KOLROVO-633218 format. One record per residue (C-alpha): residue number from 1; residue in one letter; x, y, z. Coordinates in Angstrom, 1 decimal, decimal comma. Layout:
{node NUM; a; {X; Y; Z}} ...
//
This chain:
{node 1; m; {-13,5; -21,9; -32,7}} {node 2; f; {-17,3; -22,1; -32,3}} {node 3; a; {-19,6; -23,2; -29,6}} {node 4; t; {-22,2; -24,7; -31,8}} {node 5; a; {-21,8; -26,1; -35,3}} {node 6; p; {-24,2; -26,0; -38,2}} {node 7; v; {-26,4; -29,1; -38,7}} {node 8; w; {-24,6; -30,1; -41,8}} {node 9; e; {-21,2; -30,1; -40,0}} {node 10; n; {-22,6; -32,4; -37,3}} {node 11; r; {-24,0; -34,8; -39,9}} {node 12; f; {-20,9; -34,8; -42,1}} {node 13; d; {-18,7; -35,3; -39,0}} {node 14; r; {-20,6; -38,5; -38,1}} {node 15; i; {-20,3; -39,7; -41,7}} {node 16; a; {-16,6; -39,0; -41,8}} {node 17; n; {-16,1; -40,9; -38,5}} {node 18; i; {-17,8; -43,9; -40,0}} {node 19; l; {-15,6; -43,7; -43,1}} {node 20; q; {-12,5; -43,7; -40,9}} {node 21; w; {-13,5; -47,0; -39,3}} {node 22; m; {-14,6; -48,5; -42,6}} {node 23; a; {-11,2; -47,6; -44,2}} {node 24; l; {-9,4; -49,1; -41,2}} {node 25; a; {-11,5; -52,3; -41,4}} {node 26; f; {-10,8; -52,5; -45,2}} {node 27; g; {-7,0; -52,0; -44,7}} {node 28; a; {-6,7; -54,4; -41,8}} {node 29; f; {-8,7; -57,1; -43,5}} {node 30; f; {-6,9; -57,1; -46,7}} {node 31; a; {-3,5; -56,6; -45,0}} {node 32; f; {-4,0; -59,8; -42,9}} {node 33; i; {-5,3; -61,6; -46,0}} {node 34; l; {-2,3; -60,7; -48,1}} {node 35; d; {0,5; -60,7; -45,6}} {node 36; g; {-0,9; -62,7; -42,7}} {node 37; a; {-0,7; -61,8; -39,0}} {node 38; t; {2,8; -60,3; -38,9}} {node 39; l; {4,3; -57,7; -36,7}} {node 40; a; {4,0; -55,1; -39,5}} {node 41; t; {0,3; -55,7; -40,1}} {node 42; a; {-0,4; -55,7; -36,4}} {node 43; t; {1,6; -52,5; -35,9}} {node 44; a; {-0,2; -50,8; -38,8}} {node 45; f; {-3,6; -51,8; -37,4}} {node 46; t; {-2,8; -50,7; -33,8}} {node 47; v; {-1,3; -47,3; -34,7}} {node 48; t; {-4,1; -46,5; -37,1}} {node 49; a; {-6,9; -47,6; -34,7}} {node 50; l; {-5,2; -45,6; -31,8}} {node 51; y; {-5,2; -42,5; -34,0}} {node 52; i; {-8,9; -42,9; -34,8}} {node 53; v; {-9,8; -43,4; -31,2}} {node 54; v; {-7,9; -40,3; -30,0}} {node 55; f; {-9,1; -38,3; -33,0}} {node 56; q; {-12,8; -39,1; -32,4}} {node 57; s; {-12,6; -38,7; -28,6}} {node 58; l; {-11,6; -35,0; -29,0}} {node 59; p; {-14,5; -32,5; -29,0}} {node 60; m; {-15,6; -31,5; -32,5}} {node 61; r; {-14,7; -27,8; -31,8}} {node 62; i; {-11,1; -28,9; -31,2}} {node 63; r; {-10,9; -31,2; -34,2}} {node 64; h; {-12,2; -28,4; -36,4}} {node 65; g; {-10,0; -25,7; -34,8}} {node 66; v; {-7,4; -23,7; -36,8}} {node 67; w; {-4,2; -25,0; -35,3}} {node 68; t; {-5,5; -28,3; -33,8}} {node 69; g; {-7,1; -29,2; -37,2}} {node 70; e; {-3,8; -28,7; -39,0}} {node 71; i; {-1,9; -30,7; -36,5}} {node 72; l; {-4,4; -33,6; -36,6}} {node 73; a; {-4,3; -33,5; -40,4}} {node 74; v; {-0,5; -33,8; -40,5}} {node 75; v; {-0,5; -36,5; -37,9}} {node 76; g; {-3,2; -38,4; -39,8}} {node 77; v; {-1,2; -38,2; -43,0}} {node 78; g; {1,9; -39,5; -41,1}} {node 79; i; {0,0; -42,4; -39,5}} {node 80; a; {-1,6; -43,4; -42,8}} {node 81; m; {1,8; -43,3; -44,6}} {node 82; l; {3,4; -45,4; -41,8}} {node 83; a; {0,7; -48,0; -42,2}} {node 84; v; {1,3; -47,8; -46,0}} {node 85; v; {5,1; -48,4; -45,5}} {node 86; l; {4,4; -51,3; -43,2}} {node 87; t; {2,0; -53,0; -45,6}} {node 88; r; {3,1; -53,3; -49,3}} {node 89; d; {3,9; -49,6; -49,9}} {node 90; i; {2,1; -48,3; -53,0}} {node 91; e; {0,0; -51,4; -53,1}} {node 92; s; {-1,0; -51,2; -49,5}} {node 93; p; {-4,7; -51,6; -48,6}} {node 94; y; {-4,2; -48,7; -46,1}} {node 95; l; {-4,1; -46,2; -49,0}} {node 96; l; {-7,8; -45,8; -48,7}} {node 97; f; {-7,4; -44,7; -45,1}} {node 98; s; {-4,8; -42,0; -46,2}} {node 99; v; {-7,7; -40,2; -47,9}} {node 100; t; {-9,5; -39,5; -44,6}} {node 101; p; {-7,2; -36,8; -43,3}} {node 102; i; {-7,5; -34,9; -46,6}} {node 103; l; {-11,3; -35,3; -46,5}} {node 104; y; {-11,4; -33,8; -43,0}} {node 105; a; {-9,1; -31,0; -43,8}} {node 106; a; {-11,0; -30,0; -46,9}} {node 107; a; {-14,5; -30,4; -45,5}} {node 108; f; {-14,0; -28,7; -42,2}} {node 109; s; {-11,1; -26,3; -42,7}} {node 110; g; {-11,5; -25,0; -46,3}} {node 111; w; {-9,8; -25,4; -49,6}} {node 112; r; {-6,4; -24,1; -48,6}} {node 113; r; {-5,8; -26,6; -45,8}} {node 114; g; {-7,4; -29,3; -47,9}} {node 115; i; {-5,0; -28,7; -50,8}} {node 116; e; {-2,0; -28,4; -48,5}} {node 117; t; {-2,9; -31,8; -46,9}} {node 118; a; {-3,4; -33,4; -50,3}} {node 119; f; {0,0; -32,2; -51,5}} {node 120; l; {1,6; -33,4; -48,2}} {node 121; a; {0,1; -36,8; -48,6}} {node 122; g; {1,0; -37,0; -52,3}} {node 123; g; {4,5; -35,8; -51,6}} {node 124; v; {5,0; -38,4; -48,8}} {node 125; l; {3,6; -41,1; -51,0}} {node 126; v; {6,0; -40,1; -53,8}} {node 127; a; {8,9; -40,1; -51,4}} {node 128; i; {8,0; -43,6; -50,2}} {node 129; r; {7,9; -44,8; -53,7}} {node 130; t; {11,2; -43,2; -54,5}} {node 131; l; {13,0; -44,7; -51,5}} {node 132; t; {11,6; -48,1; -51,9}} {node 133; d; {11,9; -48,5; -55,8}} {node 134; d; {15,4; -48,7; -57,3}} {node 135; s; {14,2; -49,1; -60,9}} {node 136; n; {13,9; -45,3; -61,5}} {node 137; l; {10,5; -45,9; -63,1}} {node 138; l; {8,8; -43,3; -60,9}} {node 139; w; {7,2; -41,5; -63,8}} {node 140; d; {5,9; -44,7; -65,3}} {node 141; s; {4,1; -45,7; -62,0}} {node 142; g; {0,5; -45,1; -63,0}} {node 143; g; {-0,9; -46,3; -59,6}} {node 144; l; {1,2; -43,7; -57,7}} {node 145; w; {0,1; -40,8; -59,7}} {node 146; a; {-3,5; -42,0; -59,7}} {node 147; w; {-3,5; -41,8; -55,9}} {node 148; v; {-1,9; -38,3; -56,0}} {node 149; a; {-4,7; -37,3; -58,4}} {node 150; i; {-7,3; -38,8; -56,0}} {node 151; y; {-5,8; -36,8; -53,1}} {node 152; l; {-6,1; -33,6; -55,1}} {node 153; l; {-9,6; -34,5; -56,4}} {node 154; i; {-10,8; -35,2; -52,8}} {node 155; a; {-9,4; -31,9; -51,6}} {node 156; i; {-11,0; -29,9; -54,4}} {node 157; t; {-14,3; -31,7; -54,3}} {node 158; f; {-14,9; -31,5; -50,5}} {node 159; s; {-13,5; -27,9; -50,3}} {node 160; f; {-16,0; -26,9; -53,0}} {node 161; a; {-18,8; -28,8; -51,2}} {node 162; r; {-17,9; -27,0; -48,0}} {node 163; h; {-18,1; -23,7; -49,8}} {node 164; l; {-21,5; -24,5; -51,2}} {node 165; l; {-22,8; -25,6; -47,8}} {node 166; l; {-21,5; -22,5; -46,1}} {node 167; e; {-23,2; -20,3; -48,7}} {node 168; a; {-26,4; -22,3; -48,2}} {node 169; s; {-26,1; -22,0; -44,4}} {node 170; e; {-25,5; -18,2; -44,6}} {node 171; t; {-28,4; -17,8; -47,1}} {node 172; n; {-30,6; -19,9; -44,8}} {node 173; a; {-29,6; -17,8; -41,8}} {node 174; a; {-30,3; -14,6; -43,7}} {node 175; l; {-33,7; -15,9; -44,8}} {node 176; l; {-34,6; -17,0; -41,3}} {node 177; a; {-33,5; -13,5; -40,0}} {node 178; a; {-35,6; -11,8; -42,7}} {node 179; s; {-38,5; -14,1; -42,0}} {node 180; a; {-38,3; -13,4; -38,2}} {node 181; a; {-38,1; -9,6; -39,0}} {node 182; a; {-41,1; -9,9; -41,3}} {node 183; t; {-43,0; -11,9; -38,7}} {node 184; e; {-42,2; -9,3; -36,0}} {node 185; q; {-43,2; -6,5; -38,3}} {node 186; l; {-46,4; -8,3; -39,3}} {node 187; d; {-47,2; -8,9; -35,7}} {node 188; r; {-46,6; -5,3; -34,9}} {node 189; l; {-48,8; -4,2; -37,8}} {node 190; e; {-51,5; -6,5; -36,4}} {node 191; r; {-51,2; -5,0; -33,0}} {node 192; l; {-51,3; -1,5; -34,4}} {node 193; d; {-54,4; -2,5; -36,4}} {node 194; a; {-56,1; -3,9; -33,3}} {node 195; s; {-55,3; -0,8; -31,3}} {node 196; n; {-56,6; 1,4; -34,2}} {node 197; k; {-59,8; -0,6; -34,3}} {node 198; l; {-60,3; -0,2; -30,6}} {node 199; l; {-59,4; 3,5; -30,8}} {node 200; t; {-62,0; 3,9; -33,6}} {node 201; a; {-64,7; 2,1; -31,5}} {node 202; l; {-63,9; 4,4; -28,5}} {node 203; s; {-63,9; 7,4; -30,7}} {node 204; e; {-67,4; 6,5; -31,9}} {node 205; l; {-68,5; 6,1; -28,3}} {node 206; s; {-67,1; 9,6; -27,5}} {node 207; d; {-69,0; 11,1; -30,4}} {node 208; g; {-72,2; 10,1; -28,7}} {node 209; t; {-73,4; 10,2; -25,1}} {node 210; e; {-72,1; 6,7; -24,2}} {node 211; l; {-68,5; 7,5; -23,1}} {node 212; n; {-68,5; 6,1; -19,6}} {node 213; p; {-66,3; 3,4; -17,9}} {node 214; v; {-68,9; 0,7; -18,4}} {node 215; t; {-69,2; 1,2; -22,2}} {node 216; v; {-65,5; 1,7; -22,6}} {node 217; g; {-64,7; -1,5; -20,6}} {node 218; t; {-67,3; -3,5; -22,4}} {node 219; a; {-66,0; -2,4; -25,8}} {node 220; a; {-62,4; -3,2; -24,7}} {node 221; l; {-63,3; -6,7; -23,6}} {node 222; d; {-65,3; -7,4; -26,7}} {node 223; h; {-62,3; -6,3; -28,9}} {node 224; l; {-59,8; -8,2; -26,8}} {node 225; s; {-61,7; -11,4; -27,3}} {node 226; s; {-61,1; -11,1; -31,0}} {node 227; v; {-57,4; -10,4; -30,5}} {node 228; v; {-56,2; -12,8; -27,8}} {node 229; p; {-58,3; -15,9; -26,8}} {node 230; f; {-59,3; -16,0; -23,1}} {node 231; e; {-62,0; -17,6; -21,0}} {node 232; v; {-62,7; -15,0; -18,3}} {node 233; g; {-61,8; -11,3; -18,3}} {node 234; q; {-62,6; -8,2; -16,3}} {node 235; i; {-61,7; -4,5; -16,5}} {node 236; a; {-61,5; -2,2; -13,5}} {node 237; i; {-61,1; 1,6; -13,2}} {node 238; e; {-59,5; 3,4; -10,2}} {node 239; s; {-61,6; 5,5; -8,0}} {node 240; a; {-61,4; 7,3; -4,7}} {node 241; d; {-62,7; 4,3; -2,9}} {node 242; g; {-60,4; 1,8; -4,7}} {node 243; p; {-60,7; 0,0; -8,0}} {node 244; v; {-64,2; -0,6; -9,4}} {node 245; v; {-64,9; -3,4; -11,9}} {node 246; v; {-66,8; -1,9; -14,8}} {node 247; a; {-66,9; -4,8; -17,3}} {node 248; r; {-66,7; -8,5; -16,9}} {node 249; s; {-67,1; -11,6; -19,1}} {node 250; h; {-69,9; -13,8; -17,9}} {node 251; q; {-68,3; -17,2; -18,3}} {node 252; d; {-68,1; -19,1; -15,0}} {node 253; g; {-65,1; -21,2; -13,9}} {node 254; d; {-61,8; -20,9; -12,2}} {node 255; f; {-59,1; -20,6; -14,7}} {node 256; e; {-55,3; -20,3; -14,3}} {node 257; p; {-53,0; -18,8; -15,2}} {node 258; t; {-54,1; -15,2; -15,3}} {node 259; l; {-52,7; -12,2; -17,0}} {node 260; t; {-53,0; -8,9; -15,1}} {node 261; t; {-52,2; -5,8; -17,2}} {node 262; p; {-52,1; -2,4; -15,5}} {node 263; l; {-53,7; 0,6; -17,4}} {node 264; t; {-51,3; 3,5; -17,0}} {node 265; v; {-50,9; 6,9; -18,5}} {node 266; g; {-47,6; 8,3; -17,6}} {node 267; a; {-46,9; 7,5; -14,0}} {node 268; r; {-50,6; 7,3; -13,1}} {node 269; d; {-52,5; 4,0; -12,7}} {node 270; v; {-56,0; 4,4; -14,0}} {node 271; g; {-57,2; 0,8; -13,9}} {node 272; f; {-56,2; -2,8; -14,8}} {node 273; v; {-57,3; -5,7; -16,9}} {node 274; v; {-57,4; -9,4; -15,7}} {node 275; l; {-57,6; -12,2; -18,3}} {node 276; s; {-57,7; -15,9; -17,5}} {node 277; r; {-57,5; -19,1; -19,5}} {node 278; l; {-56,2; -22,7; -19,2}} {node 279; e; {-53,0; -22,2; -21,2}} {node 280; p; {-50,2; -19,7; -20,2}} {node 281; f; {-50,1; -16,5; -22,2}} {node 282; e; {-47,2; -16,2; -24,7}} {node 283; p; {-44,9; -13,2; -24,6}} {node 284; h; {-46,1; -11,9; -27,9}} {node 285; e; {-49,7; -12,2; -26,7}} {node 286; i; {-48,8; -10,1; -23,6}} {node 287; r; {-47,2; -7,4; -25,8}} {node 288; h; {-50,3; -7,5; -28,0}} {node 289; v; {-52,6; -7,0; -25,0}} {node 290; e; {-50,5; -4,1; -23,7}} {node 291; e; {-50,4; -2,3; -27,0}} {node 292; t; {-54,2; -2,9; -27,6}} {node 293; l; {-55,1; -1,5; -24,2}} {node 294; q; {-53,3; 1,8; -24,6}} {node 295; p; {-56,5; 3,5; -26,0}} {node 296; v; {-58,4; 2,2; -23,0}} {node 297; a; {-56,0; 3,7; -20,6}} {node 298; l; {-56,3; 7,0; -22,3}} {node 299; s; {-60,1; 6,8; -22,3}} {node 300; f; {-60,1; 5,9; -18,5}} {node 301; a; {-57,7; 8,8; -17,8}} {node 302; n; {-59,9; 11,2; -19,8}} {node 303; i; {-63,0; 9,9; -17,9}} {node 304; l; {-61,3; 10,4; -14,5}} {node 305; l; {-60,2; 13,8; -15,5}} {node 306; l; {-63,6; 14,8; -16,7}} {node 307; q; {-65,1; 13,5; -13,5}} {node 308; d; {-62,7; 15,5; -11,4}} {node 309; i; {-63,3; 18,6; -13,4}} {node 310; a; {-67,1; 18,1; -13,2}} {node 311; h; {-66,8; 17,5; -9,4}} {node 312; r; {-64,8; 20,6; -8,9}} {node 313; a; {-67,1; 22,7; -11,1}} {node 314; i; {-70,2; 21,4; -9,3}} {node 315; q; {-68,7; 22,1; -5,9}} {node 316; e; {-67,7; 25,6; -6,9}} {node 317; e; {-71,2; 26,3; -8,4}} {node 318; r; {-72,8; 25,0; -5,2}} {node 319; v; {-70,7; 27,3; -3,1}} {node 320; r; {-71,4; 30,3; -5,4}} {node 321; l; {-75,2; 29,7; -5,3}} {node 322; a; {-75,2; 29,2; -1,6}} {node 323; r; {-73,2; 32,5; -1,1}} {node 324; e; {-75,6; 34,4; -3,4}} {node 325; l; {-78,7; 33,0; -1,7}} {node 326; h; {-77,2; 33,8; 1,7}} {node 327; d; {-75,7; 37,2; 1,0}} {node 328; d; {-78,2; 38,7; -1,5}} {node 329; i; {-81,6; 36,9; -1,7}} {node 330; g; {-81,8; 36,0; 2,0}} {node 331; p; {-81,3; 39,6; 3,3}} {node 332; s; {-83,7; 40,9; 0,6}} {node 333; l; {-86,4; 38,5; 1,7}} {node 334; a; {-85,8; 39,4; 5,4}} {node 335; s; {-86,1; 43,1; 4,5}} {node 336; l; {-89,3; 42,4; 2,6}} {node 337; g; {-90,7; 40,6; 5,7}} {node 338; l; {-89,8; 43,5; 7,9}} {node 339; s; {-91,5; 46,0; 5,5}} {node 340; l; {-94,7; 43,9; 5,6}} {node 341; d; {-94,6; 43,8; 9,4}} {node 342; m; {-94,3; 47,6; 9,4}} {node 343; a; {-97,2; 47,9; 6,9}} {node 344; i; {-99,4; 45,7; 9,1}} {node 345; l; {-98,7; 47,8; 12,2}} {node 346; q; {-99,4; 51,1; 10,3}} {node 347; n; {-102,8; 50,0; 9,0}} {node 348; p; {-104,7; 48,6; 12,0}} {node 349; e; {-108,0; 50,2; 10,9}} {node 350; s; {-108,1; 48,1; 7,7}} {node 351; p; {-108,6; 44,4; 8,7}} {node 352; e; {-109,0; 43,3; 5,1}} {node 353; l; {-105,6; 44,9; 4,1}} {node 354; a; {-104,0; 43,6; 7,2}} {node 355; g; {-105,2; 40,1; 6,3}} {node 356; h; {-103,7; 40,3; 2,9}} {node 357; l; {-100,4; 41,6; 4,3}} {node 358; s; {-100,3; 38,9; 6,9}} {node 359; g; {-100,7; 36,3; 4,2}} {node 360; l; {-97,9; 37,8; 2,2}} {node 361; r; {-95,8; 37,9; 5,4}} {node 362; s; {-96,4; 34,2; 6,0}} {node 363; s; {-95,4; 33,4; 2,4}} {node 364; v; {-92,2; 35,4; 2,8}} {node 365; t; {-91,4; 33,6; 6,0}} {node 366; d; {-91,9; 30,2; 4,3}} {node 367; l; {-89,7; 31,4; 1,4}} {node 368; v; {-87,0; 32,5; 3,9}} {node 369; e; {-87,0; 29,1; 5,5}} {node 370; e; {-86,8; 27,4; 2,1}} {node 371; v; {-83,8; 29,6; 1,1}} {node 372; r; {-82,1; 28,7; 4,4}} {node 373; d; {-82,7; 25,0; 3,8}} {node 374; t; {-81,4; 25,4; 0,2}} {node 375; v; {-78,3; 27,1; 1,4}} {node 376; a; {-77,8; 24,4; 4,0}} {node 377; g; {-78,3; 21,7; 1,3}} {node 378; l; {-75,8; 23,4; -1,0}} {node 379; r; {-73,2; 23,7; 1,7}} {node 380; e; {-73,6; 20,1; 3,0}} {node 381; q; {-71,4; 17,2; 1,8}} {node 382; e; {-71,5; 16,0; -1,8}} {node 383; p; {-74,6; 14,0; -2,7}} {node 384; i; {-74,3; 10,2; -3,1}} {node 385; s; {-74,4; 8,9; -6,7}} {node 386; l; {-76,6; 5,9; -6,7}} {node 387; h; {-75,2; 4,8; -10,1}} {node 388; e; {-71,7; 4,7; -8,6}} {node 389; q; {-72,9; 2,8; -5,6}} {node 390; a; {-74,6; 0,3; -8,0}} {node 391; v; {-71,3; -0,1; -9,9}} {node 392; i; {-69,5; -0,8; -6,6}} {node 393; l; {-72,1; -3,5; -5,7}} {node 394; c; {-71,4; -5,0; -9,1}} {node 395; s; {-67,7; -5,3; -8,4}} {node 396; e; {-68,1; -7,0; -5,0}} {node 397; e; {-67,3; -10,8; -5,0}} {node 398; p; {-66,8; -11,0; -8,8}} {node 399; d; {-66,0; -14,7; -8,8}} {node 400; q; {-69,1; -15,7; -6,8}} {node 401; l; {-72,7; -16,1; -7,8}} {node 402; p; {-74,9; -14,2; -8,4}} {node 403; k; {-73,5; -11,9; -11,0}} {node 404; v; {-74,7; -8,3; -10,3}} {node 405; a; {-75,4; -5,9; -13,2}} {node 406; t; {-76,7; -2,4; -13,3}} {node 407; a; {-79,0; -0,6; -15,7}} {node 408; l; {-79,6; 2,4; -13,5}} {node 409; r; {-80,1; 5,8; -15,2}} {node 410; e; {-79,1; 8,8; -13,0}} {node 411; n; {-79,7; 12,4; -14,2}} {node 412; r; {-78,9; 14,0; -10,9}} {node 413; p; {-77,9; 12,4; -7,6}} {node 414; p; {-80,5; 12,4; -4,8}} {node 415; p; {-80,1; 14,5; -1,7}} {node 416; v; {-77,6; 13,1; 0,8}} {node 417; e; {-80,1; 11,8; 3,3}} {node 418; i; {-82,1; 10,0; 0,5}} {node 419; g; {-79,0; 8,7; -1,2}} {node 420; a; {-77,6; 7,1; 2,0}} {node 421; e; {-80,9; 5,3; 2,7}} {node 422; i; {-81,4; 4,1; -0,9}} {node 423; t; {-77,8; 2,8; -1,0}} {node 424; s; {-78,4; 0,8; 2,2}} {node 425; i; {-81,7; -0,6; 0,7}} {node 426; m; {-79,8; -1,7; -2,5}} {node 427; a; {-77,0; -3,3; -0,6}} {node 428; e; {-79,5; -5,2; 1,7}} {node 429; a; {-81,5; -6,5; -1,3}} {node 430; v; {-78,3; -7,7; -3,1}} {node 431; r; {-77,1; -9,3; 0,1}} {node 432; n; {-80,4; -11,2; 0,5}} {node 433; a; {-80,2; -12,4; -3,1}} {node 434; r; {-76,6; -13,7; -2,4}} {node 435; r; {-77,4; -15,4; 0,9}} {node 436; h; {-80,9; -16,7; 0,6}} {node 437; a; {-82,3; -16,7; -2,9}} {node 438; g; {-79,8; -19,0; -4,7}} {node 439; a; {-79,9; -16,5; -7,6}} {node 440; h; {-77,6; -16,5; -10,6}} {node 441; t; {-78,1; -12,9; -11,7}} {node 442; v; {-79,1; -9,7; -9,9}} {node 443; t; {-80,0; -6,5; -11,9}} {node 444; i; {-80,2; -3,0; -10,4}} {node 445; s; {-82,4; -0,8; -12,7}} {node 446; g; {-84,5; 2,3; -12,6}} {node 447; y; {-84,0; 6,1; -12,8}} {node 448; v; {-82,8; 8,8; -10,4}} {node 449; d; {-83,5; 12,5; -10,8}} {node 450; h; {-82,6; 14,2; -7,5}} {node 451; s; {-85,8; 14,6; -5,4}} {node 452; s; {-87,7; 11,8; -7,3}} {node 453; g; {-86,7; 8,4; -8,6}} {node 454; e; {-87,4; 4,7; -8,6}} {node 455; v; {-84,8; 1,9; -8,0}} {node 456; s; {-85,6; -1,9; -8,5}} {node 457; i; {-83,4; -4,8; -7,5}} {node 458; t; {-84,4; -7,9; -9,3}} {node 459; d; {-83,0; -11,5; -8,9}} {node 460; d; {-83,8; -14,8; -10,6}} {node 461; g; {-83,7; -16,8; -7,3}} {node 462; n; {-86,2; -19,1; -5,6}} {node 463; g; {-88,5; -16,4; -4,2}} {node 464; f; {-90,4; -16,4; -0,9}} {node 465; d; {-93,7; -15,6; 0,7}} {node 466; v; {-93,7; -11,9; 1,3}} {node 467; r; {-96,5; -12,2; 3,9}} {node 468; r; {-94,6; -14,6; 6,1}} {node 469; s; {-92,3; -13,3; 8,8}} {node 470; f; {-88,9; -15,1; 9,3}} {node 471; k; {-87,7; -15,3; 12,8}} {node 472; g; {-84,2; -13,8; 13,2}} {node 473; h; {-84,3; -12,1; 9,8}} {node 474; y; {-85,0; -8,4; 9,8}} {node 475; g; {-83,7; -7,4; 6,4}} {node 476; l; {-87,1; -6,5; 5,0}} {node 477; v; {-88,1; -4,7; 8,2}} {node 478; g; {-84,9; -2,6; 8,0}} {node 479; m; {-85,5; -1,7; 4,4}} {node 480; d; {-89,1; -0,7; 5,1}} {node 481; e; {-87,9; 1,5; 8,0}} {node 482; r; {-85,3; 3,2; 5,9}} {node 483; a; {-87,8; 3,9; 3,2}} {node 484; e; {-90,3; 5,3; 5,7}} {node 485; k; {-87,5; 7,5; 7,2}} {node 486; i; {-87,1; 9,4; 3,9}} {node 487; g; {-90,7; 9,4; 2,9}} {node 488; a; {-90,2; 6,7; 0,2}} {node 489; r; {-92,4; 3,8; -0,7}} {node 490; l; {-91,1; 0,2; -0,6}} {node 491; e; {-92,7; -2,6; -2,6}} {node 492; v; {-91,6; -6,3; -2,5}} {node 493; r; {-92,8; -8,7; -5,1}} {node 494; s; {-91,7; -12,4; -5,1}} {node 495; s; {-92,5; -15,6; -7,0}} {node 496; p; {-90,8; -18,9; -7,7}} {node 497; a; {-89,1; -17,1; -10,7}} {node 498; g; {-87,4; -14,5; -8,5}} {node 499; t; {-87,9; -11,4; -6,3}} {node 500; t; {-88,1; -7,7; -7,1}} {node 501; v; {-87,5; -5,0; -4,4}} {node 502; t; {-88,7; -1,5; -5,6}} {node 503; v; {-88,2; 1,8; -3,7}} {node 504; r; {-89,8; 5,0; -4,9}} {node 505; w; {-89,5; 8,6; -3,6}} {node 506; g; {-90,7; 12,0; -4,6}} {node 507; p; {-94,0; 13,0; -6,2}} 
//
């Protein structure tokens, strides 16, 4: 038994069903023409038609079953031979219908059952001829043996045709399986090639000085666009303050559905990728994206590890320097100051020498205060990275205008008090561009080197009159106060083409 049949069996079954009805129509028509509407012709027609109706109403899996197929073949031969007996015996027009059980048995059950059914039909036909003919001319009856030969020929022909069709079906199935395997292998090779290309690109970045989340994310998005088509994409890396978007495609629009792929290394999530387009993503595309992004996950994991190592090393070095300054250099300077005080007291008769010693004592005092401030600075909280703050501003409201980008170069983070105020100034400038300027893009640029630096926030909005005061809006006033608090200089330039807010600190 089988749940689904090959296509050729379904088609052949329909053809055989049509042949049954055609054979019945042929037999009934010529029987009524030759013998008229008698009880025998009516009985032959009724029995044969009833068999066809019952036969074709059965499901194909039952008709083609092992035992049910044999039973139906035997019953079919019996019905056909009954119709033959009722209508002119060896010259009956129903002899054509007697071929159909043999055809079914041979085509759907194989050569053995087909031959058996052919011999059964031939034997019954010979028996009918023997019982109805008293002339003992059985061997001279050419029509009888012609039908027996036709039965055998039908059985052999359709059995062989079945064999060829089964072989072709098996060959086709094997070819389809091989083709599917080859396609899967080719797809896997393409995914491996894509991953290798991305890994090569990331390796080239790591050979230089450009290995950071932004360059890695940008390279990954560029490569993904050549692997899987998408309209909007963004890549985020995990951080202590939550995920930070480090790369984003710049096409506007709201696309569904989306594909969110986590970037994981072992059991650790290091980021995620979100791709959007109009059409759903196919399963093979999802596998392709996952395999392609494996090098990106490794790169993000390495970056986070290096950042953690660098953070720990910096903290340990800060503590070590603070301890040395406090325990070694500080007491030495204090001892030097005390010695100078003693020298001044011991030489009151020499005003000129006392003046020089007092000057040295004042310098030592200033140096002690500077060492104390340095120790306090080294032991205070970790300085704020303006580059990281700029990246966080870029990741806020990613689906809304304006798009925020950063080109800020940071050699060393500024002191904590400066970093906090500059961060607030950057956030306020970006907030103003979002709320009031009608800008499409905002760029944070400049350089930072600890005690000196310059940060500019530029938008392409409508601009405004910087000399005019706006009632109820104190953003510019607040930025100016923050800059003045840390000794920085704030400059605001605006025109119809956009606005630039620049803050400078240090010498």
